[in-house]
N, CA, C and O atoms as a GROMACS GRO file, in nm:
protein
  212
    1MET      N    1   1.689  -2.533  -3.071
    1MET     CA    2   1.776  -2.445  -3.096
    1MET      C    3   1.746  -2.346  -3.202
    1MET      O    4   1.829  -2.262  -3.237
    2LEU      N    5   1.622  -2.358  -3.254
    2LEU     CA    6   1.600  -2.288  -3.368
    2LEU      C    7   1.525  -2.146  -3.323
    2LEU      O    8   1.510  -2.048  -3.397
    3PHE      N    9   1.484  -2.156  -3.189
    3PHE     CA   10   1.383  -2.043  -3.160
    3PHE      C   11   1.476  -1.998  -3.011
    3PHE      O   12   1.410  -1.970  -2.911
    4GLN      N   13   1.617  -1.993  -3.003
    4GLN     CA   14   1.681  -1.940  -2.878
    4GLN      C   15   1.688  -1.792  -2.923
    4GLN      O   16   1.723  -1.749  -3.033
    5GLN      N   17   1.648  -1.725  -2.814
    5GLN     CA   18   1.694  -1.567  -2.830
    5GLN      C   19   1.786  -1.524  -2.726
    5GLN      O   20   1.811  -1.585  -2.623
    6ALA      N   21   1.838  -1.398  -2.768
    6ALA     CA   22   1.944  -1.360  -2.678
    6ALA      C   23   1.874  -1.285  -2.563
    6ALA      O   24   1.769  -1.223  -2.579
    7THR      N   25   1.945  -1.297  -2.435
    7THR     CA   26   1.868  -1.230  -2.320
    7THR      C   27   1.858  -1.084  -2.347
    7THR      O   28   1.957  -1.022  -2.384
    8PRO      N   29   1.745  -1.028  -2.331
    8PRO     CA   30   1.719  -0.881  -2.352
    8PRO      C   31   1.816  -0.789  -2.252
    8PRO      O   32   1.842  -0.819  -2.136
    9ASP      N   33   1.860  -0.681  -2.316
    9ASP     CA   34   1.923  -0.617  -2.236
    9ASP      C   35   1.836  -0.501  -2.156
    9ASP      O   36   1.773  -0.411  -2.211
   10THR      N   37   1.846  -0.520  -2.035
   10THR     CA   38   1.773  -0.443  -1.933
   10THR      C   39   1.834  -0.362  -1.840
   10THR      O   40   1.789  -0.339  -1.728
   11ALA      N   41   1.945  -0.315  -1.889
   11ALA     CA   42   2.034  -0.238  -1.796
   11ALA      C   43   1.980  -0.093  -1.782
   11ALA      O   44   2.006  -0.027  -1.681
   12GLY      N   45   1.905  -0.045  -1.880
   12GLY     CA   46   1.871   0.073  -1.868
   12GLY      C   47   1.744   0.075  -1.757
   12GLY      O   48   1.741   0.171  -1.680
   13TYR      N   49   1.648  -0.023  -1.748
   13TYR     CA   50   1.558  -0.041  -1.664
   13TYR      C   51   1.612  -0.030  -1.527
   13TYR      O   52   1.566   0.054  -1.449
   14MET      N   53   1.695  -0.099  -1.500
   14MET     CA   54   1.792  -0.106  -1.378
   14MET      C   55   1.828   0.023  -1.335
   14MET      O   56   1.802   0.051  -1.218
   15ILE      N   57   1.885   0.111  -1.411
   15ILE     CA   58   1.952   0.229  -1.359
   15ILE      C   59   1.813   0.303  -1.348
   15ILE      O   60   1.793   0.343  -1.233
   16ALA      N   61   1.718   0.329  -1.433
   16ALA     CA   62   1.614   0.412  -1.413
   16ALA      C   63   1.542   0.346  -1.266
   16ALA      O   64   1.488   0.430  -1.195
   17GLY      N   65   1.537   0.226  -1.225
   17GLY     CA   66   1.475   0.202  -1.119
   17GLY      C   67   1.551   0.226  -0.991
   17GLY      O   68   1.488   0.226  -0.886
   18TYR      N   69   1.690   0.246  -0.990
   18TYR     CA   70   1.781   0.286  -0.894
   18TYR      C   71   1.754   0.439  -0.881
   18TYR      O   72   1.737   0.496  -0.773
   19ALA      N   73   1.751   0.494  -0.998
   19ALA     CA   74   1.734   0.650  -0.980
   19ALA      C   75   1.579   0.679  -0.934
   19ALA      O   76   1.561   0.779  -0.865
   20VAL      N   77   1.485   0.610  -0.964
   20VAL     CA   78   1.366   0.650  -0.887
   20VAL      C   79   1.367   0.613  -0.758
   20VAL      O   80   1.294   0.676  -0.682
   21LEU      N   81   1.442   0.514  -0.710
   21LEU     CA   82   1.461   0.475  -0.582
   21LEU      C   83   1.532   0.557  -0.478
   21LEU      O   84   1.491   0.565  -0.362
   22PHE      N   85   1.643   0.620  -0.524
   22PHE     CA   86   1.725   0.707  -0.471
   22PHE      C   87   1.651   0.856  -0.496
   22PHE      O   88   1.682   0.946  -0.418
   23GLY      N   89   1.575   0.878  -0.578
   23GLY     CA   90   1.491   1.011  -0.573
   23GLY      C   91   1.378   1.006  -0.466
   23GLY      O   92   1.357   1.111  -0.405
   24VAL      N   93   1.311   0.909  -0.438
   24VAL     CA   94   1.213   0.867  -0.352
   24VAL      C   95   1.273   0.882  -0.193
   24VAL      O   96   1.212   0.931  -0.098
   25LEU      N   97   1.408   0.825  -0.192
   25LEU     CA   98   1.462   0.803  -0.060
   25LEU      C   99   1.540   0.956  -0.035
   25LEU      O  100   1.566   0.980   0.083
   26LEU      N  101   1.568   1.034  -0.110
   26LEU     CA  102   1.627   1.174  -0.099
   26LEU      C  103   1.481   1.265  -0.039
   26LEU      O  104   1.486   1.334   0.063
   27VAL      N  105   1.360   1.249  -0.124
   27VAL     CA  106   1.244   1.321  -0.095
   27VAL      C  107   1.202   1.287   0.057
   27VAL      O  108   1.158   1.371   0.136
   28TYR      N  109   1.222   1.166   0.082
   28TYR     CA  110   1.173   1.109   0.216
   28TYR      C  111   1.273   1.163   0.340
   28TYR      O  112   1.238   1.208   0.449
   29LEU      N  113   1.388   1.148   0.295
   29LEU     CA  114   1.485   1.194   0.400
   29LEU      C  115   1.464   1.371   0.413
   29LEU      O  116   1.461   1.422   0.525
   30THR      N  117   1.451   1.443   0.308
   30THR     CA  118   1.449   1.570   0.314
   30THR      C  119   1.328   1.636   0.388
   30THR      O  120   1.324   1.738   0.458
   31SER      N  121   1.213   1.536   0.345
   31SER     CA  122   1.066   1.575   0.468
   31SER      C  123   1.114   1.553   0.593
   31SER      O  124   1.094   1.642   0.677
   32PHE      N  125   1.191   1.424   0.635
   32PHE     CA  126   1.201   1.404   0.764
   32PHE      C  127   1.289   1.505   0.830
   32PHE      O  128   1.265   1.532   0.948
   33PHE      N  129   1.391   1.568   0.766
   33PHE     CA  130   1.452   1.661   0.823
   33PHE      C  131   1.392   1.806   0.838
   33PHE      O  132   1.442   1.891   0.911
   34VAL      N  133   1.281   1.825   0.763
   34VAL     CA  134   1.235   1.949   0.763
   34VAL      C  135   1.122   1.939   0.875
   34VAL      O  136   1.087   2.036   0.942
   35ARG      N  137   1.072   1.815   0.887
   35ARG     CA  138   0.951   1.788   0.992
   35ARG      C  139   1.028   1.804   1.133
   35ARG      O  140   0.979   1.886   1.211
   36PHE      N  141   1.149   1.730   1.175
   36PHE     CA  142   1.222   1.741   1.267
   36PHE      C  143   1.263   1.889   1.304
   36PHE      O  144   1.240   1.922   1.421
   37LYS      N  145   1.319   1.976   1.225
   37LYS     CA  146   1.351   2.112   1.224
   37LYS      C  147   1.217   2.181   1.281
   37LYS      O  148   1.222   2.247   1.384
   38LYS      N  149   1.095   2.162   1.209
   38LYS     CA  150   0.990   2.224   1.294
   38LYS      C  151   0.939   2.204   1.410
   38LYS      O  152   0.879   2.282   1.484
   39LEU      N  153   0.978   2.049   1.430
   39LEU     CA  154   0.913   2.012   1.582
   39LEU      C  155   1.030   2.070   1.691
   39LEU      O  156   0.996   2.106   1.803
   40ARG      N  157   1.155   2.076   1.652
   40ARG     CA  158   1.258   2.159   1.714
   40ARG      C  159   1.188   2.311   1.758
   40ARG      O  160   1.169   2.347   1.874
   41GLN      N  161   1.158   2.379   1.654
   41GLN     CA  162   1.114   2.513   1.669
   41GLN      C  163   0.995   2.530   1.761
   41GLN      O  164   0.984   2.621   1.843
   42ASP      N  165   0.904   2.430   1.740
   42ASP     CA  166   0.778   2.403   1.802
   42ASP      C  167   0.806   2.385   1.965
   42ASP      O  168   0.739   2.451   2.045
   43LEU      N  169   0.910   2.290   2.009
   43LEU     CA  170   0.963   2.255   2.109
   43LEU      C  171   1.017   2.375   2.186
   43LEU      O  172   0.979   2.391   2.302
   44ASP      N  173   1.101   2.460   2.132
   44ASP     CA  174   1.158   2.579   2.182
   44ASP      C  175   1.048   2.675   2.207
   44ASP      O  176   1.069   2.747   2.305
   45ILE      N  177   0.947   2.693   2.150
   45ILE     CA  178   0.838   2.795   2.168
   45ILE      C  179   0.771   2.751   2.293
   45ILE      O  180   0.750   2.828   2.386
   46LEU      N  181   0.734   2.613   2.295
   46LEU     CA  182   0.664   2.569   2.397
   46LEU      C  183   0.758   2.572   2.553
   46LEU      O  184   0.705   2.567   2.664
   47GLU      N  185   0.895   2.579   2.528
   47GLU     CA  186   0.970   2.589   2.654
   47GLU      C  187   0.991   2.735   2.699
   47GLU      O  188   1.026   2.770   2.812
   48GLU      N  189   0.962   2.824   2.583
   48GLU     CA  190   0.940   2.970   2.641
   48GLU      C  191   0.831   2.999   2.728
   48GLU      O  192   0.837   3.077   2.823
   49PHE      N  193   0.730   2.934   2.691
   49PHE     CA  194   0.610   2.948   2.786
   49PHE      C  195   0.588   2.873   2.895
   49PHE      O  196   0.480   2.885   2.953
   50ASP      N  197   0.681   2.784   2.941
   50ASP     CA  198   0.676   2.699   3.043
   50ASP      C  199   0.654   2.784   3.143
   50ASP      O  200   0.733   2.877   3.158
   51VAL      N  201   0.534   2.770   3.238
   51VAL     CA  202   0.526   2.858   3.375
   51VAL      C  203   0.517   2.742   3.468
   51VAL      O  204   0.463   2.764   3.577
   52GLY      N  205   0.559   2.634   3.445
   52GLY     CA  206   0.535   2.527   3.573
   52GLY      C  207   0.621   2.548   3.660
   52GLY      O  208   0.591   2.493   3.766
   53ASP      N  209   0.730   2.612   3.662
   53ASP     CA  210   0.840   2.631   3.753
   53ASP      C  211   0.826   2.725   3.846
   53ASP      O  212   0.917   2.746   3.926
   0.00000   0.00000   0.00000
């Protein structure tokens, strides 16, 4: 009982971890939507040049 220590308060690290996680998720989703938009534009351009019909 002489060497008992209180549990350290790590709430700040938990909040920082969640902030980093949501930041990375936001960057990933933004990248996904930008690439999807670019893919749609490329597809529209290819459909304009479709001469197979």
